Each structure stands twice: as structure tokens, then as C-alpha cells.
N, C-alpha and C positions, 0 to 999 in steps of 0.2 A: 504494500500500500504506500502511496505517496501523499504526504501531508504537507500543506502549506501553513507554516506557523507564523502568525501575524502578531508582532509584539510592538509595544510602545513604552519607551523609556527603560526597558529591561534587557532581556536576552537579545543579542549576544554581548551586550555591554556588561562589564564586571562591576555591578553595583546593586547590592541589596538582595532581598529575597525574591524580588521580581525577576531577577536573572537566574537565581539559584534553582527555583522550582522548574523553570523551563529547561535548564541544563539537565536536571535529574530526570525529567520526562523524556527528553531526547535520548539520553544515554540508557534509559531503562527500556527503550524500544529499538534495539539495534537491528531488528529484522524489518523495520519500516524505513523508508526514505523520507527525509525532511528537506524542505526548502524554507528558508527563513526570510521573511519580509519585515524589516525592522524600521520603526519610526523612532528617532531620537528627539527628546523634548528640549534639550539645552546643551550648550557646549560642555558643561560639566559631565553630562552623560557620556559623551564621546571621549572626554579626557580620561575617564576611568579605565579606558582600554577595553579590549574584547577578550572574552574567555576563549580558550582553545576548543573549537568545535570538533566533534567526532567525524570519522570518515563518511558516515552515511548521511551527512548534511550535504546535499548536492550543490545548492547555490545560496548566496546571500545577496539580497537586494536591500538598499538603504535609502531612506528619505528623511529630510530634516523638517521638523515642525518649528524651527526657529531661524532667525536671520532672513536675508532676502531669498526669494525663490531661486532655484538653481538656474533656470532658463525661462525667459519670457518672450513671447511672440507679440507683435503689435496687436492692438486691441481688436482688429478685424474691421470688416466693412459694416454696412448698414444692416445686412441680413443677420450677421453674427451678433451684432450688438442688440438687435431686436430679439433674437432668440435668448440671449443672455438675460435681458431685462424681463422677459416673460418668465423664465425659470426662477430668477432671483426674486421677482415680485411674489411668487408663491412662497418661497422660503422665508423671506422677510415678513410676509403677512402671517405665517404660522408662528414665527418667533414673537411678533408683537401681539398676536392673539386677537386681531381685530376681525369682527364679523365672521367668526368661524363657527360658533355654536358649540357642539359637543367636542369632547376631547378626541374622539375617533376622527371627526372631520378635520380637526387641527392636525392630527398625525398624518392623515391622508394628504393634506395640503403640503406639509413638510416633505413627505416622501416624493410627491410630484415635483416639487422644486429641486430637491436634492438630486434625483435621477436625471432631470433635464440638464442640470449643470454637469453631471457626470457624462452624459452623452456628448455635450458640447466639448468637454475637456478631452475626450478621446478622439473626436473627429477633427479638432483643431488643437493639436498638442501645443502647450505653452501659453495658450491664449487666456485661460481661465484666471490665472494669477493676475495678469495685467488688468482684466476686466473687474475683478474683485477689488483692486486697488484704485479703480478709476472713478470718474464722476457718476457714471450710471448707477453703480452700486450705492453710492452715497445718496443719490436722489431717491432711489426706490426704498431704501431703508428709512429715510426721513419721512417719506410719504406714508409708509406703513405705521410709523410711530405717531403720526398726526391723524390717522384715520379714526373715524367714530368707533367707539366701543373698546378702545385700547385701555390697558391698565393705567391708573392715574400716575404711577411712577414714571411712565414714559412720556407723559404730556409735556414736560419741561426739558426734555433731552436737548442738549446743545451740540454744536458741530464737533467740538473736540471729543465729546463722548461718542458720537457717531463714527468719527475717524478711528477711535480705539476699537470699536466693535467690528468694523469692516476689516481692520488690520488683523484682528484675531481670527475672524472668519476665514480670511485668506490662508492663514497658517494651518488652521484646523482642517481645512478642506483640501490641502495639498495632495493627499492620497488619491483624490479623484483624477488628478492629472498624471499620476505615475503610469508608465507604460508597462504595466504588469499583467494585463488582462488578455493577452493573446493566447493562441493555442499552445505555444511553447512555454508559457509562464504559468499563471494560476489556472489557465484552462486545462493544463496537463495534470493537475493534482487531483486526487480522489476526494479530498475534503480540506476545507480551510478551517483552521483553528485559531480564533482571535482570543488574545489574553485579556481583553476588556471590551466593554460595550461602547467605548469612545472612538477616537480616530482610528485605533487599531482595527475596528470592525469595518471601516469604510472599504478597504480592499476586498474583504469578504463579501460585502454587499454588492460591489461592482462585479466580482467574479461570479457571483450567483446570477446577476442580471445578464452579463454578456456571455457566460460560459455554462450556466446551470450548475456550478459547483456548490455542493451543500456546505453549510456553515455551522460551526460549533462556537459558542461564546462561553468563555470561562472568566469568572471574576472572583477574586478573594477580597477585594475592596470595591465598592460600587464607584465606578468612574464618575458618574454624574455627581454623587455626593462629594467625592474628592475634589472635583473642579469647583463646586460651590464653596468649600472651605478654603481652597487656594485663592479664589477671587476675593473672599472676605479678608484673608490675611494680607493680600496685596493692597488693600485699601481702595479697591475700585469703586466708583460711584454707584449708587443703587440702581440707576437705569441700565448701566453697563452690566452689572451683575445679573439683573433680571433677564436681559437678552441672551447673554452668554450661558447663563444657567439653563435657560430653556433650550438652547442649542444642544447642550450635552444631554439633557433629559429626553428631548425628542429623538436625538440620534441613538441613544441607548434603547429607547422604546422601539425604534425601527429595527435595530439589530436583533433585539429579542424576538420580535414578531417574525422576522425572516429566517431566524436560525432554526436548523433542524433539531438542535439540542442546546439548552442553556444549562451550564453546570456551575451553580454557585458554590463557594467554598464553605458556606455555613448557612444555617437557618436565618441568621441575622441578615446576611446578604440576600438571601432568597426573598425575604419580606420586602426589601427595597426594590428588587427586580420586579416583583409582582405588582407593586404600586406603579412602576414605570411601564407596565403593559406586558410583562413576560407571561406567556401562556403556561398555566400550571401543568398541563398534560405533557409538555415538552421540557420539563426541568428535572434535573437529577443532581442532588448534592454530592460533591466529591471534595472531601477535606484535603488540604495540602499535605503532601508527603514530606517529612523531615527525616534527615539522616540520623537514625537512632544510634548508629555505631559510634558517633562522636561522644556519646554520653553513656556508653556501656559500662565503662569502669566505675564512674560515679554511681550509676544505678545499681551495679552489683554490690558496691560497698554499702549503699543505703539498705539494700535487701538483707545483707548479712547483719547489719545493725538491728533491723526490724525483727529478725529471727532470734535475737538474744533474749534470754529469759527475763532480764531486768532492764528497764529503761530509766536511767537517772538523769536529772536535769544537769546541764553544764554549769560550772561556776561562773562563766562569763557567756551567757546566752547571746547568740549573734543573729541579727536580722540582716538578710541580704536582699538587695535590689539589683537587677541586671537589665540593661537596655541602653537605648540611646537617649541622650539628654534632649528633651523637647517639652514645651509647655503642656502638651497633651498628656504627658506622663505624670504630671502633677507631683513633682518632687517636693513642692512646697508643703502639700498636705502630708506627705510622708515624713518630712522633718518635724512638723508639728505633732504628728501622732507619736513619733519616737520620743519627743519631749515628755509626753504623757507616760510612755512606757518606762522611761528612766526614773520617773518619780516612784514607780512601783517596783522596778528592778534596777537598782543603782549600778549594777555591774554589766548591764546590757550594752551591746555594741551594735552599731549600724554600719554596714559596709556597702557602699554604692559603687557598683562596677559598671562603668559606662564605656560605650564605643567611642572611638576618636571623633571629635567634633567635625561634622561634615561641612559646616559653613559658619559665618560670623554669628548668625542668629542662635545656633546651637551653643557656640562658645560663650556668647553673652548670657544665655540662660544658665549654663553650667556655672559661670562666675557668680551670678546672682544667688544660686543655691549654696555655693561655698560661703558667700558672705553671710547668708542667713544662718547656716550651720555654725559659723564662728560666733555669731551673736547669741544663738540659743545654747551652745555648748562651749563656753570658753575653756581653754586649756587650764587644767587644775593640777597642781603638783602636791605631793604628799607633804613635803617640807621645803625649806629654803634651798636645799642642795639637790633636789630632784627636778627632773625635766617634766613639764606638763604634757599631757597627751589628750587629744580630743576623742570622745567615744564615737565620733562619726568620721569615716575615712572615704575619700573619693579616689578610686583606683581605675586606671584604664585597662580594659581587657587586652591582654598581651604583655602586661607588666609582670615583674617577678611574683607578685602576689596572686595573679590569675593569668597564667600563660594561655589557657584555653577557657572557653565559655563554661565548660563542665566544671573546671576548678572554681569558678565564681559561684555557681549554684551550690557546689558541695561545701563552700565556706560558710553557708548559713544554716542555722538550725531551722529557720523558717524563711521562705522566700516570699516577698511581698510584691504585688502588682498594684500600683496606686493610681492608675490612669483615670482621667476624666473623660477620655474619648479613645476608642480602640476599635479596630476592625477584627481581624483574626489574631489573637494574642500569641504570637510565636514564642515569646519568652516564657509564657506560662506552660506551653507544651514542652519546651526544653527542660524546664524545672520538673515537670512530671516524668520525663524520661530519666532524670537523675534521681527519682524517688524522693523528692523533697516535699514536705508539707507546705501548702501555699495558702495565703490570704490574698484575695483579689477583690477589686471593685466590680460592681455589676454593670459593666459597659460592654457594648459590642457583642461578640460571640463568647464572652467569658463563661457564662452560665452553661452554654451548650458544650464548651470544651471541658470544663471541670467536672460536670456531671455528678456532683455529690461527693467527689473525692477531695475536696478542699473547702475552705470557708469563703463565703462571698458576702461583701458588705456594700452599703450604698456608696456611690462616688462622692467626693468632696466632703467626706465626713471623717476627720481625723480621729474623733473619739471612738467611733465604731471600729475603725481600722486598728486602733491601739488595743481595744478590748479583745478583739478576735486574735490578734498576734500574741497578747499576753496569755490567752487561754492555751495556745499551742506551746508557748515557751514553758509554761508551768505544767503541762501534761505531756511529757515526752512519749509516753506509751501511745496515746491517741495520735500524736503527731506522726509517729513511725507507722502506724496502721494506715493513716490517710496517705502518707507518702508511698507506701507499697501499693495501695489501691490505685493511686494516680498513675504509677508506672505501668501497671497492668492495662489500664485504660488507654494510655498513650500508645503502648505497643500494639494494641488491638485496632486502633482507629487511625493513627496519624503517621504511619511509617511510609517510606517511599514505595515499598512494594504494593501496599494497599492502594495508593493513589495511582500508580502506573497501571495496575491491573484494571482499575475502574475506567481509566481513559482508553485502554486497549479495547475493552468491551464497548465503550461508547463509539469509538471509531468504526468498529465492525458493525455495530447496530445501525449507524447512520448510513454507511455504504451499502448495507444489505437492504435498505428500504429507500430506494431513490424516489424522488418526487414523481407522481403519476401525471401524465398529460391530461389536460382539460378534456373531459368527455364531450363528444359532439352533441349539439342541441337536437332534441327529438320533437317530432310533431305529435298531434293528438293520437295517432295510430302507433306511435313508438318507432317510426322510421326516421332516419337521419334527415335533417333539413339542410338542403344544399345552400351554399353561398352565405351561410350564417357567420363564417369567419372571414374577415376582410383579407383579401389576397396580400396586401402590403404587410400584414402582420407576420407573414411567413418569409419575407425578404431576408436573404442571408446577410446582406450588408446593412449597416446602421444608417437610417435615413436622417436627413437634417432635422433638428428639432422643430416642431410646429407649435404655435401658440396654443397652450392648453391651460386649463384650470383644474383645480382639485376635484371639481364636480365631474370631470370626464371619467375619473376612476370609478365612481359609483355607476355612471352610465354604462361603462364597459362591463361591469360585473352583472348588469341586468340584461346583457345580450344585445344592446343597441350597437349599431355599426359606427361607433366612435372609438378612436384609437388613442389611448394614452400610453405611451411607451414607457411603462414602469417595469 
């Protein structure tokens, strides 16, 4: 089987879990051939370098979603500009939400505009980027935002905000212009596998449109939600956030509806996808696979300790936190909860094991946490000749205190996850592989992952976090039993083998059930009705786009002789 893997900001670039799980999937299926079509989000993505791909990866195609477009053609003549304005008018109208009615009609209008732009991009290579950055796009988007019935937030949108939106639209829609949809490219693969419902799904949608290639969409974090949070963190104006947020939401919804199979990584993601229009009958939850071998030694040691006849509390009980420094991890609440723990257990220690700071924002947050820790826990010496030591330490993973992530988890009697926002909590799964008892906040997929083998408390509640942690520090027998149960659960659900097997079955299931052709229309006697299908719909070449509106889609579905090339 030949699989087209469609990635965004991850594989084959060596950065984070988004690259790691794809690499594990590709290496776990050596009997299948892979072609990788990668979208990079930023220069930092490419600067991280590429992982070494195995021999059964046949080709690598890359496209940038940042910087100027690779190549632009002139804006085109009157006919081309007219076709562009017609398609972009539908897309802009769907984003603004004017005079659309139901959410289904809005989704239809978005799809009509999206595919019209895709047709134009393939028939006139390089012209779409120039048109999206031109005056026609700006005029159509402004008209859509000024139309009757739009949301109040768009009523006062200004030119600078419109320019920001069309600039971002040009970047996000670049996959439409990629020359990937011929019979030797995505037309030759058996199935397209997109790793998100965002821009990574666009090549899959175009391959299905032009070549009939089935599409699978996998998400471990919801791309539409991730984009909303990124726009808010970037400080974009409300009108810009509204338009770009709807772009990602409508694009994700179209990807879910067109996909032969949608595979969320957790029930938390599944609920988001269903709200965006994913059909429940074509969904299958597949948890991400994590390499359990890296934590085997720590897990075996914890299992041996749990089998001991007596469990005694340590003289200096230790709380461990492992992850990357980020405001969403809420280390501030963790430090305040540890302040309450120290009042009950004066010998307790907190060891914060963090990954190297990825950017200035992470470094600044880590510095803020260090300052707060110094204020809450000043160094205290036993006498005038002793050196003071803080009960809180900040250690980078890879340092002598924690050469590997497994050493960091093993260093704590209890591992704490204090996040106020979370997708799929990978650090929690790793702690479970190590057999550590855990206390986690109830965010994202935490409750689904832990499944009763750890303690779960409300987020942003230092008091509840402190009480649960104290209960495990003072009850080592219970903590050991929870850690052993957590390890068994992780080995049963979250290994690489389980994930790869599930995807292998999914690929075979999709390929074994190709989409059926539309049955012929029948008359009252049950005989086929001749000439009910327009001849031009069977043309092997793609015709020039014609002015259509989203209402043509409904007309085509009812059997009228109106063609909307979707």
C-alpha cells in the first residue's frame, strides 16, 4: 500500500511530539510505502532540521506557510480575475456569515468557494497567491464584512485588519497551488493521511477532488482550537480573530465531512471534532503511541518497590514536575500548592524538571517562576556557618540530575501535572509508564488517560492540589498501588504497537471500501433515465471555473442539470 502522509509543522522536521509520532508510525509500517507532503509553519520549524527518514519513504515534497510565496504569476486577465472574484466572494461570505442561514448552508458556501479557488490554482499555476494579495480580494472581503446580517464584531473592521486577514488567507491556502495532484503524485497513492484538520488537510481535499483518493484525518490536538488560542496570544484584533477562527473551523469541518475516516487521539478531541461537523459513524479513537522502552527501567524499579511487603514514607518526600515551561502548565499554582505542602511536611522537596526553553516567551516564564520560588522559599541555613538551600530546584532535562526523562519521573515520590489547559497529556502517560503515582488537574484528556489510577483535582486550585499530593506522600502503600495500576494501564493502551496496529487496520479498512459511484437516476418504472447526467461532468480535463453560488450545490444534489464542480 502507498500512503501519502500530509503533515504541518511536524514530520519530517525534528521538533516535538508532532514529529515523533509520525516517525514511529512510518517506521512501524515498513511493508507500506510512504510519500511525505510537509507544510512548515515558521523558519524555526525548518531550522530544527529533519529526522532521518527510512528507506520506504519514497518522496518528500515541501511547502512553506510563511514568508513570500515561492513563485507568483501575474494576476491574469479579465476572465481569470472574474473567476477568482466569484470563488473568493463565496469564501469571504461564508467567513463573514452574512445571509447564509443554517450552519450547513454556510459550510456549503465555504466549500464552493474553496474548491473554485483550488480549480483556478491548478489551471493557472502561481496565479492564486498574486490574486489573494491583490485589490480584488480586499474589495470582496470588505464587501462581505459590510453586508447585512454580519456579526457586529465585523461592522467596524478597518483596512489594516482586512490586509492582515487576506495576508493570512494567502499563506493558509498555499497548498491549493502546490503541484501535487497529478497522477504521479497524490493521484498515485492509495490513501492520504492528514495529521490535522487544518492546512495539512487541504492537499487531501484536493487529491480527493481531482484524483478520488480517500482521506484519513488524525488529530491529537484540535487544529481549529489551537489556531484560536494562537491568535489570542498574538494579540490580534477581535474582527481578525473572528474571520481567521472561522476559516480554521470551516476548513476543519470540511475535512471531517470529506474524510473516509477521522481518528481523534482522545474523547476530548472527539467532542471538539463532532461540534465542528465530524460524522460520528466515521470516527475511531486511536490514542498516540509512546515508546515504552525508554521508561522500562524506571517502571521495573517502581514495580519491585510496589511488591515489597512494607511501604515506608521517605524522610524527605519529593514532588516532581516534568514538562516544558509554559503559562498553560500553571507552575504558579504548583509553587503555591507546594507552599501549603511545606507547612504540613517541612522536609518536603519540589523538583521541577523542564525542557530547554524553546523561545524568549518560555525563558521569560521560567524566570518568573524562579523569582516566585525564591520569594516563597528563601534559602535557610541551619546556622551561621552552613550554606542555605532552597527546597525547590529547577533542573533541565539532560543535566546530571536527570540525564533522561525517566530519571526525572523516578526522582519523585509523587508526580504532579498542574496544567490549566492541556490536550493529550504526554507527560502524564510517561509518568504512568514509570509506575509513578500522579496528581493531575482535570483538563483536556487527563481524566480519560488516568482512568482511576491517579488523583484528579480541579484546575487553578492550589489547595486541592496540595491536599491530594499530601495524601499520597503520607500513604506510600496507596501511592505504590496506584503507580502499579497506572503502569499496567499505560502498557495496555498507549504503546507504539497498539497505535501502529490501529492505523494499519484503518488503512486497510479505508482501501477495502472505496467510494461507490453515484447510482443512475431511475424513472417511475425503475428504468434508467437517459441524459440525466450532464455530459460536461464527465470531461477528463478540468474546465475553466464558471460563476456559481453555494445554492448550485443543493440544486445538483436534487438532480437538476446545474453543475457545481465541487
